[in-house]
N, C-alpha and C positions, 0 to 999 in steps of 0.2 A: 680670371681677368686677363685679357691679352694686352700686351704692349704693342702699339701699332705705329707705323710711320707712313701712312698713306697721304698723298697730296690731294687736296680737295679743289675741284675746279668750279663747281656750280653749287652755290650755297643759298638756302632760303632762310629768311627771318620770319618768325611767326610770333605775334604779340598777343598778350592777354586780350580776350574778346572784349570789344567795346571799351577799351581803355585808352582814350586819346592822350592821357597824361604821359604815356610811354613814348611819345614822339621823339623826344630828345635822345633817349637811350637808343632807340631804333636807328635814328640818323647817325649817331656816333658809331654804332656797330657797323652800319652800312659803309660809312666812310673808311673804317678800318679794313673791312673786307676788300673794298675797291683798291686800297693801297697795297694789298697783298696780291693784286692781279687776279682776283677771283670774280667770276660772274655773279652778281648779287641780284636776288629776286625777293620781293616782299610778298607775303601771302596777301591775297586780294582784299579780304575783309579787314586785315590789319592796316593796309595802305589806305583804305577808305576811311576807317575810323580815325586814323592819325593824320589824315590830309597829306599823304606823301605821294608825290607825283614824279619824283626824280629818278625812280628805279622801276625796272620791269616788274610786273606782278604775275603771280601764278595762283590758281585755285589750289585747294588742298589735294584734289585728285591729280592735278598736274605736278605738284611738288613731289608726289610719290614716284612719278615717272621720269622727272627731268633734273633732279638735283642729287648730289651725293653726300650732302650734309644739311641738317636743319638745326637752326639755333632758335630756341624757344625762350622768349622773355616773358616771364610771368611767375605764377606760383605753382604749387603742386597740382592744383586743379587744372590749370592750363596744360601742364605736361601730361596729365592723365588722358585728357581728351585728344591731344595730338598723338600720343603713343598708340591709343586704340585705332585712330584713323589711319596712321601711317605704318601700322605693324606689317601689313602685307608687303610693303616696299623694302623693308629691311635696311633703310638708310639710318645711319647713326644720328642720335639727337644729343645736343648740348643744352642743358638747362641753366638759364641765368635768372637768379632769384630776384623777382620784383614783388614777391608776396610776403608772407609772415614767417612761417617756419622753414619751408623749403627743404624737405628730405630728398626730393628728386632734382631740384634746381640748385645744384651745389656750387655753381660759380657765382660769387658775390657781384652785385651790380656795381659796387664801389670800385672794384678792381678788374672788371670784366675785360677791358682791353689788354691789360697786362697778362691775364690768364689766356686770352685768345692768342696773344703773341707767342706764348709758349706752345700752345696747341698747334699753331700753324708752323712752328719750327720743328714739329714732329714729336714733341714731348707730351704724349697723352696715352691713355689706355682705354680699352673698350670692354664694357661689362654687359653680359646678356641677362635680361630679366624675363622671367616667364609670365605668361598671361593665362587667364582662366576663360573657358568658354562655358556659358550657361544656356541650356535649352529648356524651355518650358513646354510641357505636354498637358493637353486637356481633352478629355473624351476620346483618347486614343490618337490624337493628332498633335503635331508640333505647332504651337501658335507663336513662338518667339524664340530668337536665338541672338545672343550678343556676347561680347568679350569684356573682360575687366583686367586692369593691371594691378589694382589694389585688392579689391574684394567683391565677392557676391554676398549680399546680405538679404536674408529672409526675415522679415519682422512683422509684428502686429502694427496696425495703423491706429493712430489716435489713442483714445482712452479705452479701446476694446480689451477684452479679457485675454489671458494667455492663449497662445496658439499651441497646438500639439503637432509635432513632427515625428515621422519615422525615418531613420537614417540607415542606409545600406551602403557599404563600401566594397567595391568589387564583388557585388552580388552576395555579400555576407551581411547578415543583420547585425547592426551595432546596438541601437536602442531606440526607444521612443522617449521623447522629452517634451515636457510642458515648460514653456519659457516665453520670454518676449521675442525670441527669435534665434537665429544662428548666423554666424559670420564664417565664410570660407575665404581665407586670405592667402595670397601669394606671399613669399618672403618680403617682397616690396611692401605689401599691405600690412605687415605685422607691426609697423610703426604708425598705423592709422587707427581706424575704429577698433580693430582687434586689440590693440594695446590698451585703449581706454576700457575695454570689456574684460581685461585681465589676462589676455593672451600673451604668449612669449614673443620676444624679438628673435627672428630667424635671420641669419646672414643671407643677404640677397643672392648669393651664388649657390645656395643649397636647392636641391630638387625636392621641394617639400610644399605641402599645403597644410595650413592649420585650420582646424574646426573649433570655433570659440562660441559657446552658448552665451546668449544675452539674458542675464537675470534668470537662470534656470530655477524651477520650483524645487528640484532636488539638488541640494548644495554639493553633493558628491559628483555631480555632472561637471567635469572639468575639461579644459581645452586639450585637444590631442593634435599631434602632427603626423601626417602620413606622406608617403612618397607621391611626387607630383604625377606619376603615371597612373595613379589610382583614379577610378571613376566613382563619384559620389552620387548616389540616388536619394532624393529627399521627397517624401510624400507628405502633403499637407493633410493630416488626419482630421483636424478640427480647427476652425477659426471663425471669428465674427467678421474681421476685416484684416487683411494682410497684403503684403506687397514684396516684390523682389527688387533690389536696387543693385546696379552695376556701377561701382566706383562712386556711389552716391549721386550719380548724374543721370542715369537712365532708370526708369521705374516702370513696373508693370504690376497691376493689381492681381492678386492671387485669391483662389477660392478653394474650399475643402474639396479634396479629391485630385487637385493638381499635382503633377509630378515634375520634379526638376532633375536634370542631369548636369552635374558640374564636373568638368574635366580640364586637363591642360590643353590650351590652344596649340595648334600646330606651329604658330609663329612665336618669335620672341621679339623683345624690344632691345635695341642696342643703345646703351647710354655711354657717351664719351666723357671721360674725366681727365682733368689735368694730371700729369704724371705726379705720383706721390699722394694721390687721393687715398684717404683711409676711412673706411666705413666706421671704425671705432672713434676716430676723431670727430666725425660728423655726429655720431650719437651723443658723444660727450658735450658737444657744443649745442646741439638742438634741444637736448633733454636736460641741460644744465647739471650734468653729473660733475661731481667734485674731482 
């Protein structure tokens, strides 16, 4: 984690998709930024849904090119979508929690202006989070490619029977497993679906990927952690109905014989935190540890 003191000149505000009830928070944040002599831009769909016409708007593509900081008001799902979209631009993101848990949106909406005041005074740090890239191959050709900040999940669909997967890591055979599926999670994603499936919590700064089976038929099939530079190849040996999900937001149907290559994406996501942010404090609060 780096401690930074960069001045921000052009700032975009991105709100939870189709959430007009966020208008008051977005206007309060915009007014604060304007008082800091910052050029304020509202993401175009956010402005439309919240009926905001007092500030300039930018599309998501334009935000990546024209601003040096993006403030995301919403929950973790909103942050995941924005992070994937803006990963190529490398602009830092601040998450203001307007959702439920908020592992990624660590600035509370109740004191967001106070925290933003500290940040614009230079009291903040930046943390780099890795992404995963998943490529799907069928009949010898690539049919799809996407990125995930939390996880890549291969699982059976509906009430179908267990699926059978063959897993190779860096060209080395690991195992075949019969299960409901497999989760490949970044350190960020180890507090999401992978945690519910019994996986470990990995500190977000570690260069690691976890592989967590979902309800494996063989009980000794346990989660493992590997270096993020590893390339994981997965073959769908048998399935009745299956799919791959990226961050639980993008989905593609899979068929027996399909191959997936999961590897670290070349880009990272820069998350900006108020100075003094502690990952362990966040875990204690969000997971209700004593």
